[in-house]
N, C-alpha and C positions, 0 to 999 in steps of 0.2 A: 621390431617382428625380431623373433626369436628362431633360428633355424637349429633344429639337431638332428645327427645323422646315428642312429644307431644301429648295430648288429642284431638282429632279429633273433629273440630269444626263445627256446621251446622247439625249435626244428631237430626233428630227428639227424643224429651224428651220423649215423652207420647208413641209412637212406642216402643222407646227404654225400657222404664218402661213395658210396656205391654207384649212385647218379653220376660222380664228375667221371669215376672209372669207365664207366657204359658211355659218356658221351664223347671221352677222347679218343674211344672206337669208332663214331658213327660219324654223320656227317651234321655238321652244327647248322642252325639257324637261329637267328634274333629279329626282333621287330619291338620297338618302343611306341607306344602312341600316345601322341601330343594332345590329339582332341581338338586339332585344327580342322576347320571346315566345316563348321557349322552355319547353314541358311540363317539362322537367327539366336539368340539370346533365351536363353530358356525352351529351346525346342528340346523335344525328348530324344535320346541317344535312341538311334535304331536297336532293332533286335539282333542283325548280324554285324553291327560296327565293328572293323578290323580284321573281320575273320578272313583266313586264306591268305593272307598278305602274298604276294609276289614280286613285289618291288616297290619301290619309294612311293611316298605319296603323301598328299596334302593334308596329315593327320595322324600320319606315323613316321618313321625310318628305319630302314632296316642299312643305311648306308654306312654303319659300323665296321662291315666287312666280312659280316659272319653271316650274310645270307637272311632270306623271307621265313617264314612260317606258312607256307601253303595249306600244310595238313591240321592247322588248329584253326579249330570253329571257336568261336565265341557265342555266347548269348547273355541279352540283357534283358533283365524283367522287365517287362511292360505294363501300362496301368490294368487293374483287375477291378471291372465294375461291379462282380458281385462281392469282392472284398471292400469297396467305398476307398480304392486306392486309385487317385487321378494322376497322382506324376511318381515319377521313381528317379532314374538315372537322366540327366538334363546338361546340355552344353551350355555353357556361361562364360562369358569374355574378361578380361581381366578387371573389370570395375568389380572391387571390393575381395578380387582375389591376385591382388599383383604378387604378394610373397610369393604363393604357390607355384604362380607363372612362373617366378624368375629363375626357379630351379629348372633352369630349360635344360633341351636334349642335343641343343648343337644343330637341328636342323635348319636351315636356310628360311623355313616359314616358321620357327620356333621363336615366339617371342616380337613376331611382328605386329602390326596392328589387328590382326584377323586371329590373334592366338586365342586361346581357350582351355577349358579346365572339366572336368565331369564333376558335375555340382551332385550331392547326394541330395533325396527328396524323401519322400516317402517310404516307406520299409514293407516287406526285407528285401534289404540290400544285399545283391551278392552278384556274381559274375561269374558263369560258368564255362571253361574251357574244356574242349573235346578232341581227342583225334583218332583216327584208326588204328588197327591192329599193327604191330610193328615202330609206332611214333610214338616218342616219350615226350611229354608237356614240360617246361621246365618253368616257373615263374621266380624269375630275376629279383624286378624291386618294383616299387613304386612310392609318391610324393602324394600327403595326405595333411590337409592343413583347413583354418575355420578362417573364415571371413573376416576382414578389416572392420567390417559394421555389426560384428556379432554382438547383440543386444541379452541374449539367454546367460546364466550362469556357466562358468566353464565347466568341459564337458569331454569328453574324448571316445574312444572306441576301443571296443573288444573285437580284434581281426581273427580270422580262422582259414585255414584253407583245408577241405575236407576232402576225401577221395569220394567218388560217386558210387562206386559199386557197393561198401560197407560202411559209409557214413564215419570213418574213423578219419579224426583230424590228426592231420598230420606236422599242421604247422599251426602254433598258436602266438598272439600278441597283444599287447593291451599300452595303448598309445598314454603318454600323458593328459592331463586334461588340460586341452587347449584354450589359451587367450586368444583374443580378435588378433588375427595374421598371423600366429603361428604355423610351423609347419614342421612335420616331420617324414625324414627317409625312410620306409620300411625296406630294408634288405632282407629277402627272402631265400633265394637262392635254394630252393627246393626243385628237384627233379621226382618225377613219378614215375610209376611203372610203365612199362610198353602198351599201347592200347589205351589206359585207363585216363579216364575225364575227371575233372577239380572242380571245386568251386569256391570262388573266393567269399567269405562272406565278410559286413562288415555289421557290428550292433554298437548303438549308440548308450554310452555309458556318463549319467545315469540315462535308462531309457525312459521316455516318454510314451504316456498312451497315447496308443496308435502309431509308433516308433517312428515319430516326424524327426528329422535330423538337422533341422533346419539349415543355417547356413556353412556346409561344409562342401570339400572337394576333395578329388584326385588327380594327379596329372603324374606323366611319365611313365606310363604305365608298362613295363618291360618283361617281355617273354620269349622263350627261346623252342624250338623242335630240335628232335635226335631221332635220324632214323637209323633204325637197325642196320647191321651191314644187310644185304641182299632183300632190301625195301624198295619196294616202288612208291616214286611220289611223282607227281603232274604237276607240270603247267602249261598255258596255252601264250603263246607268243606270238601278237600280231605286227605286222610290218607295215608302219605309217606309209613307205614308199612306195611299197608294192602291192598293197593290200592284203598280202599272204596271211591264213593263219596255219599254226602249226602247233600241234599236241607233243611235248617231249616228258620223257620219263628223264627225270633229274636223279632219281634214284641208281643205286647199282643193281636191284635185282629186276626179274623182269616181271611186268603188270600184264593183267588181264582184265578185260572188259566186254560186256556182251553189249550194249545200246551208250547212245548218250545224244544230249539236249545241249544244244547253242544255241543259245535265246539272246536279242537284244531289244530292247523296250523302244530303241529309236527305229528300228527296222534298218540297221545297219549294218545288215548280211544281204549279200548279193548271190541268190540262188546259181546264177549262170558261172559263177566262180568257184563253185563248191565241188571238191572232188571227193566224193561218199565213197567209205569202205563199201558201196553196195555195188558202187559202175565203177571200181577201181581196183580194191584191195582184197576183194572176199575170197570164196572158192570159186566162183566163177571168173576171176581173175588173174590166173596164175601168172608169176612171175616174181624179179626181185624184190619189189615193193609188198608184195603180199603179206597180209597181219592175221589174217583166219583161214586157214587151208582149208578147215573141216565143213562150213557151213557157208550158206549165201544169206547175206544182209537184205534188209527190205526198209526201201526209206519211209518213214512216218510223216515228215513234215519238209515241205521246201517252201520256206514263206520267209520275205525279208526279217521277220521278225523269231524266226524258228526256223534251225535247219537239224531234224532229226531222222536217226534211223537208229534199228537193231537187227542182232541176229534171228533171222527168218524160223531158227529152230531152236528157241535158248537152252531146251538140253541137251543139245549135242554138242559136243566141245569144252572147250574153256572160254571161248570167244575170241578176241581178238586179242594179239600180243603183242607187247613194244617190250624190248629190252633193254636194260640199264643202259641208260644215258641215249638212248635210241630215240628218234624224231619221226611223224607223221605227219605231212603235208594233208591240213584237210581244204585247203584252197588256195587258187592262185586267182588274184583279186578279189577274194571275196568278203573281205571288209569294205564299208564303201566309207572313205575319207569324209569325215567331221570332228569337230573340235572335244566332244564328249567323250573321255575316257573311262568312265566308271558305269559302261552302260552293257558290255558284253559278260555274260555267263555260262558257264558250262558245266553241265553234270554228268558225270559218267555212272553206270550201271554196272555194277559189279556182278560178278559169277555168283556169290552167296545172294543175292538179291538186294545186297548195300547199295547205298549210290553215293559218289566221292562227288565233294564239290571242289572244282579246279581253279587256282588263283591265275589271274588275266594279267598279263604284262606288255607293253608296247615297247616299240624299237624304232629306230629312224627317223627322221624329219631332224638331225642334229640333238636326237634324245629329248625333243620337246611337242608336246600334242601344237595343233593346229590352233592359231588363234581364232575367237569369231570374229566372222568376217574376211577370211580368207578363203574365199569362194573358190578360187582355182587351185589352192593348195602348193603353192610357191616358195611360203616362208614369208611373206608380207600383206600388206594388205594395201594396194594401189590402185587404180585407175581399170586395172583390167576385171578386178574385183568387181567395182562401179558397173561394168559394163555387164557384168553378169547380174549383179542383183537388177541392173534399172529393167535388162531385159524380160526379166521372172516378173518385175512387179506388176502386178494385178492379174496375172497370166492362171490359168486352173490349174489347181493342184491335187484335184481329187484324184482319188486312189494311188499318191506317191505316199512313202513311208516320209516320217519327220528327218532322216536323214537324206533322202533322196531331196524331201523338197528344201532342205539349207543348200544343198548343191545347184540350186538353182536360184538361191538367194533369200531364201526365209530364214532370216538371222534369227527370230525369236520363236520357231518351233511352233508356229501357231495353225500351219495349217494353211492360212495365207500369207502372200507378199504386201505389206499394206503399208500406211505412212508410220506405223508402229515400228516398221522392221525399217524405213528409211533413216528414223530417227536413229533407231540403234547403229546402224552401220555408218552413217556419219560420224557418232559417238567413237565409234572403233577406226574409222579412219584419220579422223582428227588427231585421236591420242598417237595412231602411228607414222602423222607425217607433218602433225603440228597443227597447233587449234587456228582456226580462221573465227568464224562468228560464235562458233560454242566454247570458246573461251569462257566465257561468264554464265556458261551453263549449269544449273545446279545438277543435273544430273539425266545421265538416258536410260531408256528402260531396262528391264533384266532382258538377258538374252532365253527370254521368253517364260510363260507359264509351262509351257508343254517340255521345253527343255529341262525348266526346273524340276517339271513333273519326273521326267526320264533322272536327271539327278537325285531325286527324291528315292527313286530304288535304290540307292546306297544312302543317302541321307535320312530317311524316314523308313528303312527296313520292310521295303513292302514286297514281301512273296520270298519266300524260302529258297528259289532258284534266281533271285534276282539280287545275290551277296555281293557285296564290295569285295573283289579279288584283285584291283589293279591300279596301277599309277593312275590319279584323274588328271587334274590338268597342271600346266607348269605354273612356277611360282605368279608369272606376271598373269597368266589365264585366268589364275584363281583368285586372284587380288581384285581384276576386271570382274570376274563373274559376283563376286562377294558384295563389290562395291555397286553391281548393277541389282542385285539381290535386296542389299539395303535400303532399296530407293524404290522397293515396291510399294511405299505410300505414294509416290508422287507417279504411279505409273497408273493407266488410266483400268487396270484390271481391279485399284481399289474404291471405283465407283460403283455404289451398290443399287444407290434408289439415284434415279435422274426424270423428273418432271418438267420440260420442257414446257406444259401447258399450251400446246399449238392446236388447241381446239377440245383437248381430252385430257383426260386424267392418268394417260397411257405413263407406265415405268419404264422406259426405254432401255434400261442399263441392268437391272434385275427381275424386270418382270413380277415384280410383287404386286398383291391386291391393293390397290386404291378405290376407297367410298368416298363419294359425297354426301354427308348427312345433310339432307335437306330439311330444314327446318323452316316453320310456319313463318318464323318473323323475319328470316334471312334471303337474300336473294342471291343470284350467280350470273356470271357471264363472262365471254372472252372478247378482253379489249386489246388493243395494240400496245406493246411492252418494250421494255429494253432490247431484248432478243426475243424478236419474230411477235406471237403473241402472247396475252398472261392472264392470270386466272385475278378476277374481280370479286371479292366478297363483300357484301355489303349488309352488314348487322347493327342492329340495335345497338347504341353506346352503352358500356358499361351493362352485358345481358350475357349471358349462360341459358337464354331460355330459346326453344326452339329456334337457334340460330344456326345457320350453315358454317360447315366447317369441311376437311378433308382428313380421312384416318387412312394409313397406311401401314400395313400388315409386317411389321419390320423391327428388330431387336436391333439397339445398339450395340455395337460392340465395346470393348476396353478400351479402344482407344476410336478415335473417328474424330469427323469433322462432318458439319451441316454449314451450306453456302447457299443464299439465296439472292435475288433481289427484291426489293421491299420497298412499297411506296405507301404511305399513310394517306389514307383519306379522309382524316378526322383523328383529333389526337384527344384520349381521355384514359381515366385510370384503369391499368390492367387489362388493355388491347393486348390478346394473345395472340405471338405471332408462330411459337411453335412449342407444343406440348407433349406429355408422354403419357401413357397410360399406368404408371406404376404410381403415381400419388400427384393431386392438381398442383402441390407447391415442389415438386421435384421433377426436373429435365425439363426448364422452360425457358422460354426467352419471351419477352415481352416490354410494351412501352408503355409509360405512366401520360398522365395530361398534361404533365411541363415538359415533354419530349425527351425526357431519361429513357433509354435501351436497357432492357440489363439481361443478363442469361447466367443460369446456373444448372449443377447438377442438386445440391441442397445449401438450404442457406451458409453456410460455411466459405462456400466458395464463388460469391455474388461477383459477377464483372459488369461495369457500364460504362454505357456510352451519354453523353448529356443533351445533345441538343436535337434529336428527329424534327424535321421540319416536314409541315403537310405539303403534299404535293410533289416531293422529290424523291426521287429513285436513289437506294443505297445499298450498296454491295454490302451483306452483310454475313461473314463469317464467324462459326465458334466451334473452336477445337480443343479436345480433352483426352487425358492420357492418364490412364489408369496404373498406381505405382507399384513396378515389377515388386516389390521389398515388404512396402507397407502399403498392402492392397488395401486396406481402410481407406486411401487417401487419393485424390487424383486433381492433375493440374490442367485448367480450361483458359484458354487464349479467346479472346473478344477482338474480330477484326470488324472495322468500316471503312469502305471503298478501298481495300487492299490494304491498310496500313492496322497497325496492334493498337489497340486502345488499351487493355489493362489485361493482364494475367493475374490467378490467382490460385493458390493449392487449400485443398480443405476436403470434406469426407466423402468420401464415394457412395453411391446407391444405386445397388442394381435397377436396370432401366427397365419398363413393360415390354410387351411385344407388340406394341403399336405407338407411332410417331402418329401427332394431328399437326393440321397447319391449322391457324385460326379460330383455335377453339380447345373442345373436347376435354375428357374428366374434368368436369366442374369449370372449365376455365372461361374468362369472358372470350367473347367472339370478336372478328377483327372486321373494322371496317378500311379494307386495305387490296393493296395489288399486288400478288406474288408471281415470281417468274424464276424461272430456270432455276428450280429447286433439286439439290444435290446432298447426297449422303455418303460420305466416304468411312470406308471401315480402317482407314490408318488416319493420322494426323499428316494435314498436308501444310507446307511448309511457307513461310511469309511468301517468299516469291511466286509457288505457285496460286496464292490466294491472290496476290496484287495481278497475275494473268488473268484470273477470272474473273476479278472485278474490272476487265478493262472491256468496250465495246468491242465486239467481234469484229472484221470485215462482214463482207455480206453480198450477195448475188441479186442483180436486178435483170428480170430475164422478161424480155419485152413478147407477149404473147402474140402477135401481129407477125413480127418478122423471124423470130427465134433466136434473137440475139442478146447474148448474156454478158453482163456487164459485171466486172471484177469491181467494189467501191468501196473507199475508207470513209465509213461513216463514224469514226470513234470521237472526234472532236472536232466540228468544221469548224475551223476560225481558231483553234488551239495550236496550230504546228504539230499535232502528235500524227506521226508516222508508225505504221506496222510493217518490221520487217520478217518477211515469212521466206521459207525454203522447199515447201512439198505444198501440195492441196489435191485433194480429190472433190471431183463432183461426179455424183452418181444419180443414176435412175432407176430403180427395180424392175421397171417397167419396159426399160429401153428406149427412153424417151430421147435419148442424146444423138448429137450427128456428127460423127468425127469429121465428117469431109468438110463440115463446115465451120468447125474448130477453129480460130486463128490464135493457137497459144502463145503462152510468151517466148516458147522455143521458135516460134514462126515468126515472131516478132523480133528476135534478136535483142528480148527486152533488157540483156544486160550488157548489150553493146561487146563482146567479146568474140563475135565472129562466130564460125559452123563449131557445133557441140561436137560431144564424142568422147570428152577427158573430163568431165564433171565439173567444167567452168564456166557452166551457163546454163539455164534453163534446157532442160531434156524430157521430151516425153515418153512414159514408160512404155513396156512392149507390151502391155495387157491392155491399149485404149481399143474402146469397141462403145457400142449403143449404151453401154449401164455404167461405162465408167469411162472421164477423161484424167489421167493422170499424168503431171510433169515436177520436176523437181531442181531443186539448183544445190550441188554438192559440196563445191568448195566454199562458198560465200551465200549470201541471200542477197533477196531485193527489198528495198524501201518501199511499201505504198504510201503514198504522201497523202498528210490529211486534203479531204475535199476531191480527193482522184477517183477519176473512172475510166478505167479501161476495157474496151470492149477486145470479148475474148470468141466475137465473130458469131456467123448465125449456126450455136451448137445446140441449140433446142431443136426439135423437131416439132412444127406448128401444128396444133392439135392434138399432141401426144397431152398422156396422163401428168397434172403437175404434182410429179411426187421426188421433183429435185431434193439432192443433199449436197451439202457443202461441208466438208472439214478443211483444217490447214493448221501447217506447224509456225507459231511463232518463233523466229529464229534467235538463240540465247537463254531461251527458257526452257522451263522444265517439261520435263515429257505428258504434257497434258493436251493432247488435239481437241481444238476449237473447234465447236460447232459454231459454222456462220449461220447468220440470217439468210433465209431464201423467198423474195416475194417477186411478185409477178405485177406487170401492169400493161395496161391494152384490153380491148376486147377483139377475140377474133373474129371476122366477117368473112362471109362465101356466097357470092351470087352463082352458083355452081348448081341452082337447084334441081336439075337432073342427072346431077352427079356422072357425067360421061368427061370429065376431064379438064373441059374448057369450058368457058363464060360467052356467050351467043345467043343467038334470036332465039333459039327454043327457050334459053331461059327467060329470056322477056314474056314469053310468051306464057309461060306459067306464072310468072309475077302478076302478068294483066288479068290472067282467069282469077287468081286467087286475093287482089287487092281489096281491101276492105273488110276482109274476116281473119277471123284465128288462124293460125298454123305455125308450122316448123319450116324448115328445109325445103320439102320438098313442095310446100304451098306459094313458096316466095321469100320466105323471111330471111332476108339476108344479114341482119345484126342481133339475130337470136331473144329478140324482146317479146315475141309471142303474138307478134299483128304485123300483116303485109300490108305495108302504106309506102307513100313517098319516099320514106328515110331511106327503105329498100331499092327502089328506085335510083335511088342518088348513088347507090354503094354498086348497083349494076351499072350505069356508067361508066363509073371509075376503075369497073375490072373488066369491062366487055374488051373481047380479042386476050385476054389473057388465060393461061391454064390456070387450071384450082390450085393448083400448089403456091401460087402468086396470089392469091383470090384474100387479100387484106389491104387492110389501109392501115395507115401508121396513126395512132393517138398521140394526144397532148401530155407528156410523162410529166408527174408531179412537179413542183417549183423546185423541191432541193434536187431533184432527178434531173431536172433542164441544165440547171447549173454546172451539175457533175457530167451531163451530157456534153455540152458546152465545150467543157476541159477534155474530154475525151477525144472528142473532134478536133482539136485542137492539136493534142498530142498524137493522133493517128495518122493525120495529115501531114506530120513532119516525119515520122518513125521510120527508120530503115526496117523493109521488109526483108524474111527470109521465111520462103516460102516453102511446103509439103512439094516434093518432088511429083 
């Protein structure tokens, strides 16, 4: 690696000397951007990245003592569809850019595992810097270099700094031709004219057609601002401890504004704490704090997401005036505490009709943002935070902002406090207090799709008013956040298609259109599967003519995974499992007549599993990942029953817009059973696939009594247990009975005594007829092989059979497992007149209807459509009961009988901890 530091050539000496002289007379500030904080490699740098910096952040530093650059706004060009430009500036980590990243700037975050550079992509490549009147921009220096894997001939860059008002090049520099890993430090040290904007241009030399710049990047972009004496400059200061919001003029001259808009994408503003100019400081509110004695103001928006007001008569006077070094308190407790600090934005409306974006700075809490999971904002994550989270679990957050929901325990900002939030909070809790069952955990879910969307206001540059102007999160918080983000592929959000085949072809994940192609020579039925029911397709051997198969309208992504349970009814050549509309021989998975199973994107990357056996259920997973650098190649992995069988790298072929099961695109049909078919938009890890390949726990529900049994049928006789730490039983129709629920907390299942500190199973605050929820924070419970645990009569007899069951396997990645739910027994009822009891009146109804067809009103107690002696037997057994008890037990299935027996033994010896 060659590192060369050269004094920039071609700078205008007179302008530079003049700039130094002016800079000494004013107030100087500096920012250096290190490009840390990307949510992913090759993610576009947002339009306003690094604009209006008011404090140190994870991505830039001003800690050299010279101050911030709140008046400097940046613009990074974005893709242009009309010009055919799909990428421009992108974040990239140190992979292939180690020598460039080695030129660190000294920030505590720079050079860490999340370090990054700005990778150059398609041109034109430029960075625009703009400042308001009275402010001068200085470009200090930056590092530029090539990647270590550069395969093109050597090339360099023609670099110019252009004054925007007249297009004059005020600085020019020509880099040497770079070899792989070469780095150049470009010292510019040019200060512009007051109020003048400048554009930094990069042109590849020699320039290729289309302006492609290949594998190059910049780092440590350093720039400054200088305020002319008597100039106003603003920043917004948020106090984490009090929630106070203060507008400060950090310049030496007075500043005027006629309105402002304070916005928060997360809804972190509290209108009740807002101290508006309208109600406190305008002409109608005389006093020492008055800022506009000439005009009355009017409130325009008073929301959690937007506090805005303006002068009622904008043509009268100069608006509000804030003297140099003066402050204006805009809110006492107006900021709702939360861990995200790139959320607020403030824009001032100036007298001349211009707008000014104001940087945001945070203070308090020891100089650190709040950690995700610190729900009581006391600086730690402990059992007090657990109580808040668990009390909010399952409660209705309708109408609350993201920040308000977070204060109730919504860890991931999704608008509901569910099992995913528990997994996220438990991960944060154990990170803070020591690992328990999560010690071997591969990952915890990201702190939210929506929290990240809010963060994306900064990272993705959505909207000019949502610019990044403040310190983001602490090093620890950002490290946790980025680690969580990188596990997006392990999170449930990556699941795009999920066909459980529970009597239909519904995609319960992405709602994609699925179609059964019903051929004359095939047949389709739903049969018992590994998880609930499954889809069986019977087609002629080695035929693609008039067969039955399933078409799914979905386009596979550049990285992804397919997982399913597959049972072959017969073996024959080219039996299709999965295929794609792109080509009969690309993007397919199939089985040969000799039992070999194969998958491929194209012939160059075939993977094989040798010995499929008829009648045996296999969990098959196929993952792929397109190369970021050599985009014509991809690596694929083939898994059987949770174990990696083979990996291969070969040609990439763009997929079509349809995925087929059991045929399609000219492929032979399948004679097999398909179950729990899933498509993810990211590659699953081996641990995640192993988790999917294990039969889940299940619920068995007695229709007669409403009793619910939690059963482990993973591997009867194998000794395989399932350790869980949270579960949810839900019923959209409200068919659950919380009063009959005999929860694991009630049973003191873990044997730790009274709950309340997370040291045992604890029911959530949102328990009702729609959901039964409980969790174990500090550890987990093993549901042993062949175990059946009664959860009480928690199902309302006669209710709609829509019960759903999900749980989390302790020590596993953050994929919530969907458990099988089944019912047994037939509800019987001899209350023929529906008056609430079973008596002689019901006997007379049976007597009159005996021997004829009919329903309940005619004396049919067992629902078989005929009134006969069987119904009389039921009436005799229920005589004298109320209709709520009008049922008889049925004999459970053989396996259920064994499990039920075990459950009764355990139940008889179990300590009780009943609800009060």
